[in-house]
C-alpha positions, -999 to 999 in steps of 0.1 A, spaced: -101 105 101 -85 124 134 -51 111 137 -60 95 172 -94 84 160 -113 60 139 -150 53 142 -147 36 178 -108 27 178 -86 46 192 -52 47 176 -20 45 195 8 36 171 15 30 135 29 -7 134 52 -19 106 44 -34 75 7 -33 66 10 -43 27 -22 -31 8 -31 -4 34 -16 13 69 -21 -10 104 -25 2 135 -20 -6 172 -55 8 189 -84 0 211 -115 -12 207 -132 14 231 -165 -3 235 -147 -39 249 -113 -21 258 -97 -51 239 -64 -44 216 -62 -48 178 -43 -45 150 -67 -22 130 -57 -23 89 -72 9 67 -71 6 31 -82 34 12 -114 33 -9 -102 46 -46 -126 52 -76 -101 37 -98 -100 -2 -111 -70 -10 -88 -84 3 -59 -114 -14 -62 -98 -46 -69 -76 -46 -37 -103 -31 -13 -123 -65 -26 -91 -90 -22 -92 -74 12 -130 -83 21 -129 -115 6 -95 -120 28 -111 -114 60 -141 -131 52 -122 -163 47 -97 -153 74 -125 -149 100 -138 -182 91 -104 -198 88 -90 -192 122 -115 -212 136 -105 -241 121 -65 -232 133 -59 -208 163 -26 -201 145 -43 -177 119 -52 -146 133 -86 -138 149 -108 -111 125 -126 -96 150 -147 -70 126 -146 -52 94 -163 -28 74 -164 3 54 -160 38 71 -147 73 66 -140 64 27 -114 31 40 -122 -9 41 -113 -20 76 -103 -49 92 -100 -49 132 -78 -80 143 -67 -96 178 -37 -78 186 -9 -103 184 20 -96 213 54 -104 204 80 -103 177 76 -111 139 100 -127 121 117 -93 105 123 -81 137 141 -111 153 161 -116 118 170 -77 124 184 -84 156 205 -113 168 189 -140 147 175 -173 152 192 -207 160 185 -230 131 163 -255 151 136 -228 160 140 -219 116 131 -254 106 101 -255 131 89 -222 126 89 -235 90 72 -266 98 43 -250 118 36 -225 87 37 -255 62 8 -272 86 -12 -240 84 -10 -236 49 -20 -275 48 -51 -265 61 -53 -232 42 -49 -252 9 -73 -276 16 -102 -256 32 -141 -256 23 -160 -227 27 -195 -213 7 -197 -174 1 -226 -156 -13 -241 -190 -23 -207 -198 -42 -185 -232 -27 -145 -227 -29 -122 -249 -24 -88 -234 -11 -72 -205 6 -34 -192 -11 -22 -169 17 -5 -149 -12 19 -126 10 43 -152 32 71 -131 44 92 -126 76 67 -98 84 34 -115 84 51 -143 105 44 -140 143 63 -155 170 46 -149 204 62 -144 237 56 -186 246 72 -194 212 36 -201 197 37 -191 155 6 -168 140 6 -165 105 -13 -129 96 -25 -108 68 -49 -131 45 -59 -95 30 -49 -110 -4 -59 -143 -1 -76 -157 -30 -99 -183 -31 -98 -213 -57 -132 -228 -69 -135 -262 -82 -136 -251 -115 -112 -225 -124 -70 -214 -115 -61 -188 -91 -66 -155 -108 -34 -133 -115 -29 -110 -83 2 -79 -85 -4 -74 -49 26 -95 -27 62 -90 -17 87 -93 -49 114 -107 -26 96 -137 -22 77 -141 -54 82 -173 -70 97 -165 -108 64 -184 -119 43 -154 -105 61 -127 -117 66 -146 -150 25 -153 -153 8 -134 -128 -10 -168 -112 -10 -171 -80 -15 -209 -65 -4 -232 -37 32 -233 -53 34 -197 -46 31 -201 -7 54 -229 -8 81 -212 -28 81 -180 -3 80 -207 28 114 -218 10 129 -183 9 116 -177 43 134 -205 58 164 -199 39 167 -160 50 160 -176 85 189 -203 86 214 -184 63 207 -150 82 204 -134 47 178 -130 19 180 -153 -9 174 -129 -33 189 -97 -34 196 -62 -57 202 -23 -46 166 -22 -62 135 -34 -67 135 -39 -110 167 -57 -105 154 -77 -80 127 -90 -101 147 -92 -133 171 -118 -109 142 -137 -98 123 -142 -132 157 -152 -149 164 -177 -121 176 -209 -136 201 -224 -115 202 -235 -76 222 -209 -52 249 -227 -34 241 -233 2 264 -223 34 289 -252 45 277 -248 76 240 -262 67 234 -296 76 227 -325 49 192 -326 56 184 -291 55 209 -283 21 180 -309 7 152 -296 17 160 -262 7 174 -277 -26 136 -292 -31 122 -261 -17 137 -235 -43 146 -255 -73 144 -239 -105 121 -262 -121 89 -259 -105 78 -297 -114 108 -306 -89 93 -291 -59 73 -299 -28 37 -302 -43 16 -294 -14 23 -278 21 18 -316 40 46 -328 16 73 -300 26 64 -303 64 67 -339 66 105 -336 54 107 -312 76 93 -333 108 122 -356 91 148 -337 96 137 -325 131 160 -350 150 189 -343 123 192 -306 130 220 -296 158 214 -271 183 227 -237 168 254 -238 202 268 -267 218 257 -282 252 220 -296 239 223 -327 241 182 -338 236 163 -305 220 143 -329 204 135 -344 237 126 -309 249 106 -304 222 85 -337 234 82 -325 268 70 -297 258 42 -310 236 30 -331 259 28 -312 289 7 -287 263 -23 -312 270 -35 -342 257 -64 -329 236 -41 -305 216 -33 -317 178 1 -329 173 2 -301 148 -2 -274 172 34 -282 185 51 -247 184 84 -233 187 79 -226 222 100 -258 230 132 -249 209 128 -211 227 133 -231 258 162 -253 242 177 -224 229 176 -207 263 192 -234 283 213 -237 256 229 -199 260 228 -206 297 248 -240 294 277 -225 269 275 -188 288 280 -204 320 295 -238 322 291 -254 354 326 -257 371 343 -285 384 340 -279 421 315 -256 439 338 -221 451 335 -210 480 311 -181 483 330 -148 482 328 -126 515 307 -93 513 327 -63 510 320 -34 532 304 -14 512 279 -35 490 256 -8 480 283 11 464 295 -20 448 260 -24 433 258 11 420 290 7 404 279 -24 386 245 -6 376 261 20 359 291 -3 341 263 -22 330 244 14 317 275 24 301 285 -12 282 252 -14 272 250 26 258 286 22 243 271 -14 223 241 5 213 256 33 204 284 14 183 247 -5 166 233 27 159 266 45 142 266 8 121 235 8 110 232 45 101 259 43 81 249 14 68 213 34 58 230 63 47 252 43 23 221 28 5 198 61 4 231 79 -9 228 54 -38 190 57 -43 198 97 -44 226 94 -70 202 69 -91 171 92 -88 191 124 -94 206 107 -129 173 93 -137 185 58 -136 158 49 -119 125 59 -138 100 38 -116 91 61 -86 69 35 -73 102 10 -69 118 42 -59 95 55 -31 90 12 -20 131 14 -17 127 47 4 101 33 32 121 0 34 153 21 44 130 45 63 119 15 83 159 10 93 167 46 96 169 62 135 183 96 127 161 121 108 197 134 85 205 96 75 178 97 53 178 130 37 199 133 5 176 100 -10 142 125 4 151 153 -14 161 138 -43 126 116 -41 105 145 -33 118 163 -64 111 135 -88 79 133 -74 71 169 -74 86 166 -111 60 141 -124 29 155 -108 43 197 -120 43 172 -158 7 168 -158 -4 200 -144 19 214 -168 2 200 -201 -29 206 -189 -22 243 -187 0 244 -217 -17 226 -243 -45 237 -262 -61 203 -268 -50 183 -235 -46 146 -237 -47 148 -198 -68 116 -183 -79 101 -155 -49 74 -152 -27 111 -151 -45 125 -123 -43 96 -110 -2 98 -115 -3 134 -102 -19 126 -71 -2 96 -58 30 115 -65 20 150 -45 3 124 -18 39 110 -12 58 143 -16 35 158 10 45 126 31 80 138 26 73 175 38 42 177 54 28 212 59 41 224 22 13 243 12 23 242 -22 26 204 -22 -9 200 -7 -24 225 -32 -8 202 -59 -26 173 -44 -59 189 -41 -55 200 -76 -53 165 -83 -81 152 -63 -101 183 -81 -97 171 -114 -100 135 -103 -139 145 -89 -147 165 -117 -143 136 -142 -158 108 -117 -187 133 -112 -193 146 -147 -191 108 -160 -218 97 -137 -235 132 -129 -232 133 -95 -240 165 -78 -216 152 -45 -183 150 -65 -192 179 -86 -194 201 -55 -165 185 -42 -143 192 -70 -151 227 -66 -142 229 -33 -112 212 -38 -106 236 -65 -111 267 -43 -90 250 -16 -61 245 -42 -63 283 -53 -60 291 -16 -29 272 -8 -14 283 -46 -18 321 -43 3 327 -76 -9 295 -97 -37 298 -123 -40 258 -124 -73 256 -101 -90 281 -117 -87 267 -150 -100 236 -137 -124 255 -122 -134 271 -155 -142 237 -173 -167 225 -144 -184 256 -143 -188 252 -183 -195 222 -186 -205 206 -155 -224 234 -135 -235 251 -166 -223 289 -149 -210 305 -178 -207 339 -152 -188 320 -127 -164 302 -159 -155 338 -175 -145 351 -141 -125 320 -132 -106 327 -161 -102 361 -157 -84 351 -125 -60 327 -143 -54 357 -164 -44 377 -134 -20 350 -121 -3 353 -154 -24 323 -178 -28 338 -214 -61 328 -227 -57 301 -257 -80 285 -282 -90 259 -254 -108 291 -231 -117 306 -259 -142 275 -269 -151 269 -237 -164 303 -232 -182 302 -266 -198 265 -252 -214 281 -221 -225 315 -243 -243 291 -269 -254 267 -242 -270 292 -221 -287 308 -254 -304 273 -258 -316 270 -224 -330 304 -227 -345 292 -263 -366 270 -241 -380 287 -219 -390 309 -247 -405 279 -264 -424 270 -226 -436 311 -229 -448 313 -261 -474 341 -267 -468 354 -232 -451 388 -224 -417 370 -205 -411 350 -243 -396 382 -257 -373 386 -229 -359 352 -235 -352 357 -271 -332 388 -264 -315 372 -237 -309 339 -256 -295 366 -292 -274 385 -268 -256 348 -258 -257 336 -296 -239 367 -307 -211 366 -278 -208 330 -291 -206 338 -322 -176 363 -317 -158 339 -298 -163 304 -323 -150 327 -350 -121 334 -337 -107 303 -332 -125 283 -361 -117 253 -375 -104 247 -338 -123 220 -315 -152 215 -339 -155 252 -335 -170 251 -371 -198 231 -364 -206 249 -330 -209 277 -349 -238 264 -372 -259 254 -339 -252 293 -333 -263 303 -369 -291 284 -367 -302 292 -331 -302 331 -343 -321 323 -376 -347 307 -353 -349 341 -329 -356 356 -362 -383 338 -379 -402 338 -343 -398 377 -338 -413 377 -374 -443 356 -365 -451 380 -336 -446 411 -358 -475 394 -381 -498 385 -350 -492 425 -340 
């Protein structure tokens, strides 16, 4: 993919998040409309296939659901292109909750109303019916409710994003297990059983409401495994902040109850509970006498034809702004006389602007300093865990690093975890490569090469432009193409494997590993013993001592070519070229015999040696027949 183009889409920048793929702010060059473009890699492994199918199903469901509830993001188009499954969605101006929570936060009334709107959308999705490929489906679970997927428009309206991992609930079966979604917002039952249902969404909504109201996560741990452990073993409701109104405490106490049976059973029930407490939720700052009246006035002004459930959080934004104005600038008892203008007003204004800029820069630099210190500390902890090998799950380490990188503004802040993570990723890739190189009978399979591919790809992302890392990535990709292409006899994949082995050899000029893979490809997939022998000689020149595996490969190659020559001889009976085919077959059989005899009984070489002897005997019998005819 070109870094600035994807099909008809012109990519402007990468957006945060993305779940199972990458999301970009892009322009549809045909319509000139801005879109959020999500790209998911096609992969041959079952997990990649499942992810793409979940995204495809989610796109279909979301495209139908947005016609029912405008708070669901509109799907413009989706399909397959250049090795990706892509989804083009409407680009929603505004900020998501993750951004708002990372800033000054939001008021409690606004938080309750956002949650009410999300529950209202989920009430529609959970009861939505549609038909796909002739099958009727009932109920759509979002599956990944979190602040990043709840967007607030400049007008204060709620938009629910990313149904890519949504699951359809048929009338006759439960939701299937789903490994996608964010651990921090996953329910204990989901982590323990893998089942994703309506209750999973409602739990996530409760966790998000707590985070908005308390301005801190409900669950927190220094790493993902510990976080998952806390949630799996959740058995007691956590204390609610004393500042919470009783109504909010009651709603959260039920939404986050450890016993699933004590929680809200439906999104409508959760929404109605929020509606009941809204009038009793005080504004975040004093000075607003009737926030609810503001909401009713705003809702009435939106048009009689608008459904009541579409009352958005915009009214609260107005109320909060009115609160800020009232608090920040109380009305004086008596109007003060207008001050006289100074003689040098322009200079005074310029000084005021400079002071304002200086104040802003002071605040900004202070925030930057504190933020970078916090990120640096968390990064240093991650680096220590990686160096001490306390953290063995590199997928979790990569997730933690990615989350930290979204918060860091200066490159050096994450230097230590970046280097430690790169070393561990490369060590994992090298372990797979080394096992293939040194073992006579390697057990390296597709799953191992997939792990090496992922590790090298992440390491290359940490250090772009490093030829050694890129070479290891090409090597892993080549082996995957070789395995898949040989299994399905797909010449396109086999040619791609050969090209990638050759690329890896150029990127790693001192490594024998690309040539070891190339030799195996030439013997068993292309049946070209001459090229295989050239590859093994090159591997030896780069420092690899041929072992019994390489000897067996060469012997198999010569025996295979001898047997092909024998078939040609059978097709040329009593013709002049028959003798030439027999001579060439005999020469290859003899070379194969020498090689097999040097490694017996390794890797079934005794059986292969018997086949060679049978072939030589057949040649001798045929020559005797030809002599008798003469």
